[in-house]
C-alpha positions, 0 to 999 in steps of 0.5 A: 072710119066708124064713130068712136064709142069712147070720148078721148080728150083732144087738147089744144096746146098753147105753145108755138113753133114746130111743124103741124102734127098729131100725137096720140097718147096711150096710158098705163095699166089701170090708169086713164088718159088723166096721165097726160092731162097736163100735157096740153100746154107742152106742145105748139098750137099746130099740134093735135093732142089726142089722148086715147082711153083704153076700154074698161075704165069705168063701171058703166063701160059694158067692156069693164069685165072684159080681158083685152090683149094689147092687140085687142086694145089696139084694134078697139082704138084704131077707129079713134086715130085721127086721119089728116094731112100731117105727120102722126106720132104715137107715144105709149107708156108701159102697157100703153107702149105695147098697145101703141106698137100694135096700133102701129102695126094695124096702121101699117097694114092700112098703108097709113103708118105713123111717122114716129113711135115713142116707147116709154117704160116698157121692156122689149118683147121676147125677154125671159118671162119674169119668175113671179108675175105681178098679176098672180099676186094676192091682193095685199101683195099686189097692192104693195107692188103697186105702191112701189111702182107708183102712179096709183092713187093711195085711196084706190089701194087703201079703200076696200070699196074702191079696190073692189072696183079698181083691182080687177081692172088693174089685175087684167091690165097687168096680165095683158102686159105680162103675157104679151108676146110682142108684135107678130111682124116687124114694122119699119117705123122710126121710134125712140125709147124712154125710161126711168133710171131707177125703174125696177119694173122695166129697167133701162137695160131691158129696153134694148131689143125693140129694134128687132120689132121696129126701126130705125131707132132714134135713141134711148132717153133715160131720165132720173126717176122710176116707172113714172119718171115722165110725171117729173120730166113731162116738159123735157120729154115733150121737147124730145118728142117734137125733136124726134118727130122732126128728125124722122121727117128727114 
C-alpha cells in the first residue's frame, strides 16, 4: 500500500483482556478523529486503535474545498487501513458509518474484508429522502439545526470567522451523507447497529434495513441520548464492540 498523505492517530490502549485486534474508527460530518480521543483507554493493550481522518478537515489541506461522496472518502482512506494477522473491526458514526460501509466494500473486493463492522447513528440506505435536506438550509438555520443535533463546538457556530472556514466543510459533509444512495452491492460482513434513543436525525426505527446491504446482523443496540449518545456511553460501547467482534469470530 502507498504511504498515507494524512496522519491518523494510533492510540495504544491501557486495559487488558480480549483477543488481539485492530479497530478503525471513522468520525461524523464536520468533525475529526478527536471524537475518539478518549477511547484509547477503553480497549485492551492487544488492540491497535486507528482513527481515520476524513480529508478536507483543515485549511492547509489541499483537498479542503473538494466534495467527497462516502465512496470517495473510503477510496482515499483505503491505504490507511492497517494490514496485520489479526481481526479487523471498523466502526463509523453518522457520515463515518457510510464511509465505513464503503470502505468495507473496497476491502471485500481486495479479498480482505473486516471481521466486523459497526454502524452508529446512521439511517439505513434506501429510505425515502428527507423532505427538507439540512445541507440546503441557509447558514442561520443550518447553525440552529447543528445546535439541536449536538457535537459541534459553540464557537464554531457563533464566531463568524470560524464559521467562514468551518461552515463550507460541514455543509459539504452533510450533503455527502444526505445524497448517498448506499453501497452498490451487498457485502456479507457481520455487523452491529448502534443508536441514540432520542436521535431525531437518525431515529432508531430508521436503523432497520441495513441487513439488505450487510450481513449477518448481530443486533441493534440503543442507548439513552441523541445523535451523539456515544459521548456518554463510550465505555459501555467499547465493551459491546469487543463482544461483538469476538462473537463474529465464532
